[in-house]
Wavefront OBJ file of the C-alpha trace (Angstrom):
o trace
v 116.429 84.291 106.308
v 118.151 85.973 108.746
v 121.020 83.828 109.862
v 122.025 83.521 114.131
v 125.036 85.327 113.435
v 123.442 88.779 113.007
v 121.814 88.387 116.640
v 118.096 88.029 115.330
v 116.100 85.288 115.916
v 113.551 85.654 113.513
v 110.193 82.620 112.880
v 110.848 80.312 110.423
v 108.450 81.932 107.749
v 105.546 79.216 106.693
v 104.516 78.666 103.378
v 101.252 77.786 102.790
v 100.336 75.935 99.273
v 97.201 75.923 97.928
v 95.765 72.927 96.127
v 92.914 73.321 94.347
v 91.208 69.780 93.305
v 88.615 70.567 90.371
v 85.970 67.508 90.424
v 85.596 65.898 87.266
v 82.560 67.072 85.442
v 78.830 64.891 85.292
v 78.512 63.370 82.315
v 74.827 62.168 83.000
v 73.209 58.619 81.807
v 72.763 59.124 78.396
v 75.438 56.838 77.865
v 74.049 54.372 79.626
v 70.659 54.431 77.406
v 72.970 53.941 74.237
v 74.923 51.348 75.228
v 71.664 49.449 77.105
v 69.859 50.401 73.288
v 73.124 48.570 72.023
v 73.411 45.171 74.124
v 69.927 44.935 73.394
v 69.921 45.266 70.034
v 73.027 43.117 69.836
v 71.563 40.382 71.915
v 68.217 40.357 69.275
v 70.668 39.526 66.615
v 71.948 36.697 67.822
v 68.672 35.217 69.045
v 67.911 35.793 65.208
v 70.714 33.863 64.048
v 69.926 31.363 66.702
v 66.684 30.963 65.575
v 67.683 30.824 61.579
v 69.892 27.919 62.127
v 67.907 25.784 64.585
v 64.191 26.448 63.276
v 62.444 24.814 59.678
v 61.554 26.467 57.188
v 57.431 25.914 57.847
v 58.718 27.292 61.974
v 60.309 30.537 60.372
v 57.115 30.585 58.349
v 55.106 30.921 61.716
v 57.353 33.375 63.252
v 57.252 35.914 59.506
v 53.514 35.825 60.012
v 53.599 36.213 63.786
v 55.612 39.552 63.709
v 53.594 40.774 60.087
v 51.297 43.564 60.781
v 47.119 42.028 61.189
v 45.767 45.095 59.631
v 47.999 45.040 56.203
v 48.122 41.247 55.868
v 43.798 41.215 56.448
v 43.739 43.569 53.851
v 46.005 42.112 51.176
v 44.120 38.786 51.362
v 40.171 40.146 51.309
v 37.926 40.408 48.380
v 39.067 43.193 46.127
v 42.520 43.799 47.420
v 45.090 44.876 44.611
v 43.302 46.980 42.390
v 39.924 47.570 41.122
v 38.594 44.204 42.786
v 41.974 42.344 42.343
v 40.394 39.397 39.595
v 37.485 39.148 42.360
v 33.982 39.207 42.674
v 32.140 41.151 44.527
v 30.368 38.809 46.195
v 33.478 36.901 46.831
v 34.031 35.549 50.463
v 36.359 37.749 52.305
v 38.218 37.449 55.580
v 37.952 40.143 57.389
v 38.210 39.099 61.306
v 34.250 40.507 62.546
v 32.028 37.836 60.373
v 34.971 34.912 59.002
v 33.558 33.211 56.205
v 30.916 34.992 55.094
v 29.132 35.234 52.092
v 30.421 38.434 50.334
v 30.326 41.682 51.106
v 27.052 44.263 50.233
v 25.392 44.219 47.045
v 25.569 46.879 45.012
v 22.379 48.427 43.691
v 22.655 50.201 40.473
v 19.700 52.565 38.852
v 17.849 51.025 35.380
v 19.343 54.357 33.904
v 22.431 54.166 34.863
v 25.217 55.365 32.245
v 29.362 54.787 32.527
v 30.973 52.056 34.186
v 33.670 49.760 32.153
v 31.240 47.830 29.952
v 29.595 51.146 28.895
v 32.280 51.780 26.298
v 31.523 48.136 24.834
v 27.951 49.041 24.928
v 28.387 52.122 23.428
v 30.063 50.442 20.365
v 27.279 47.224 19.660
v 25.078 49.662 19.191
v 26.369 51.867 16.650
v 27.497 48.605 14.809
v 24.356 47.577 14.788
v 23.063 50.831 13.169
v 25.848 50.745 10.575
v 24.690 46.900 9.692
v 21.254 48.144 9.643
v 22.272 50.747 7.342
v 24.428 49.305 4.809
v 22.537 45.866 4.654
v 21.202 46.563 1.246
v 24.310 48.591 -0.481
v 26.923 46.136 -1.140
v 29.552 48.835 -2.198
v 29.182 50.355 1.210
v 29.801 47.199 2.821
v 33.358 47.805 1.498
v 34.183 50.657 2.788
v 33.426 49.079 6.114
v 36.877 47.626 6.338
v 38.126 51.414 6.908
v 36.504 51.502 10.136
v 37.688 50.510 13.524
v 35.772 51.637 16.511
v 38.207 51.275 19.550
v 36.691 51.463 23.344
v 38.741 53.886 25.508
v 39.000 55.087 29.537
v 36.698 58.139 28.248
v 33.973 56.898 25.766
v 34.820 55.270 22.034
v 36.892 56.757 19.181
v 35.944 55.927 15.814
v 38.993 55.633 13.154
v 38.463 55.954 9.493
v 41.538 54.771 8.289
v 43.444 55.207 4.411
v 45.073 52.190 2.994
v 46.582 51.728 -0.308
v 42.606 51.060 -2.149
v 41.111 53.499 -0.349
v 41.625 57.439 0.390
v 39.461 59.579 2.277
v 40.746 62.313 0.940
v 41.781 63.655 -2.369
v 46.235 63.553 -2.373
v 47.344 66.230 -0.908
v 44.176 68.189 0.121
v 41.220 68.729 2.606
v 38.657 67.369 -0.345
v 36.694 64.472 0.788
v 36.017 61.715 -1.471
v 32.531 60.373 -2.825
v 33.278 57.388 -0.567
v 34.237 58.901 2.456
v 31.264 61.435 2.407
v 29.316 58.146 2.050
v 31.084 56.616 4.889
v 30.810 59.580 6.832
v 26.893 59.935 6.065
v 27.001 56.399 8.081
v 29.134 56.908 10.802
v 26.890 60.451 11.229
v 23.796 58.626 11.097
v 25.397 55.595 13.681
v 26.393 58.293 16.576
v 23.723 60.489 16.479
v 21.469 59.232 18.879
v 24.562 58.800 20.991
v 25.250 61.428 23.788
v 28.695 63.067 24.978
v 30.936 65.303 23.287
v 33.117 64.455 19.880
v 36.636 65.168 19.091
v 37.722 65.219 15.620
v 41.470 64.600 14.543
v 43.311 64.285 11.484
v 46.504 62.269 11.013
v 48.875 62.248 7.980
v 51.584 60.145 6.987
v 55.409 61.325 7.139
v 55.683 61.973 3.229
v 56.783 65.997 2.999
v 55.951 67.985 0.739
v 58.300 70.387 -2.104
v 57.259 73.528 -0.139
v 56.585 72.807 3.334
v 56.341 76.792 4.118
v 53.043 76.427 1.887
v 51.421 73.011 2.385
v 52.718 71.222 5.504
v 51.235 67.985 7.041
v 49.842 70.157 10.404
v 47.685 72.179 8.116
v 47.164 69.472 6.492
v 45.743 67.026 9.388
v 44.034 70.049 10.467
v 42.342 71.303 7.475
v 41.228 67.814 7.186
v 39.993 67.394 10.625
v 37.598 70.403 10.390
v 36.645 69.255 6.958
v 35.280 65.713 8.491
v 33.184 68.061 11.563
v 31.876 70.122 8.965
v 30.531 67.023 6.845
v 29.010 65.427 10.036
v 27.436 68.813 10.927
v 25.889 68.616 7.380
v 24.721 64.914 7.919
v 22.930 66.033 11.514
v 25.138 66.339 14.140
v 24.536 69.346 15.753
v 27.456 71.607 16.013
v 27.553 72.155 19.964
v 28.315 68.709 20.798
v 31.955 69.470 19.096
v 34.595 69.416 21.982
v 37.569 70.344 19.387
v 39.265 69.455 16.433
v 43.043 68.482 16.684
v 45.370 68.253 13.629
v 48.409 65.956 14.763
v 50.309 65.264 11.636
v 52.300 62.028 11.567
v 53.481 62.436 15.403
v 50.995 59.505 15.959
v 51.094 56.526 13.020
v 49.159 53.887 13.359
v 52.182 51.785 11.619
v 55.213 52.961 13.804
v 57.342 50.968 11.877
v 56.758 52.299 8.821
v 55.688 56.079 8.875
v 54.946 56.203 5.513
v 52.469 53.425 5.239
v 49.315 54.993 4.065
v 47.200 53.206 7.313
v 48.656 56.309 8.972
v 46.596 58.751 6.896
v 43.202 58.759 9.422
v 40.075 60.304 10.761
v 39.368 59.480 14.524
v 36.255 60.692 15.763
v 36.203 60.499 19.941
v 33.185 60.050 21.737
v 33.641 61.313 25.455
v 31.172 61.674 28.164
l 1 2 3 4 5 6 7 8 9 10 11 12 13 14 15 16 17 18 19 20 21 22 23 24 25 26 27 28 29 30 31 32 33 34 35 36 37 38 39 40 41 42 43 44 45 46 47 48 49 50 51 52 53 54 55 56 57 58 59 60 61 62 63 64 65 66 67 68 69 70 71 72 73 74 75 76 77 78 79 80 81 82 83 84 85 86 87 88 89 90 91 92 93 94 95 96 97 98 99 100 101 102 103 104 105 106 107 108 109 110 111 112 113 114 115 116 117 118 119 120 121 122 123 124 125 126 127 128 129 130 131 132 133 134 135 136 137 138 139 140 141 142 143 144 145 146 147 148 149 150 151 152 153 154 155 156 157 158 159 160 161 162 163 164 165 166 167 168 169 170 171 172 173 174 175 176 177 178 179 180 181 182 183 184 185 186 187 188 189 190 191 192 193 194 195 196 197 198 199 200 201 202 203 204 205 206 207 208 209 210 211 212 213 214 215 216 217 218 219 220 221 222 223 224 225 226 227 228 229 230 231 232 233 234 235 236 237 238 239 240 241 242 243 244 245 246 247 248 249 250 251 252 253 254 255 256 257 258 259 260 261 262 263 264 265 266 267 268 269 270 271 272 273 274 275
């Protein structure tokens, strides 16, 4: 700035200061929604605490039932829930809302010649037992052998186990040669299962006793060979070759007496009839 002593009268400069005001950014209203949800949840939580302290056990059960999904609860309490019929009969009264107190569901009609169902295996076992009983009725020696026979109802059919013990063996020791008693026993089994339908699987089992030279003979080959010898014998006694689905040798991997792998009862032949 020039002074008056210089003889000049210059105007005083004007200084303009520009101030920029930056407006705060817009945050939106999402936080309000989240906050409202939080407050609502807290209010419900404190209301629940109050209800737990101010109500009786019966009242709390009533509140719980009120908030239970109706359809799910109805199904769980209806006839046949929790598995196959849930221990209930087909004609048990259900509690579906469309027919309260009705006398049961629709009756199922099963044809007279229908097969299958949970009791079919038991019926098959009964028929086989009757045939076996008739076959050995006048043969005292064979009656003694029937203690070696076990019949088991499986999910796919029935299984007949021919079991060794200390006094009986299906095969000569360490071989696939059937003993005379075993051949007679298989003759009876063949006559009993011949009229039945279904495919047949023969499975051989051994005990856990090992051979001195397992490279020549072992329990795997022995069990498979005994299953095949059984199949051939059943064929000679009238069972069609086409009925056999497979033969298996499982050695000592499925013991009948798991606590004693060397027990002679682990040696057995299993004949399975499957639909």
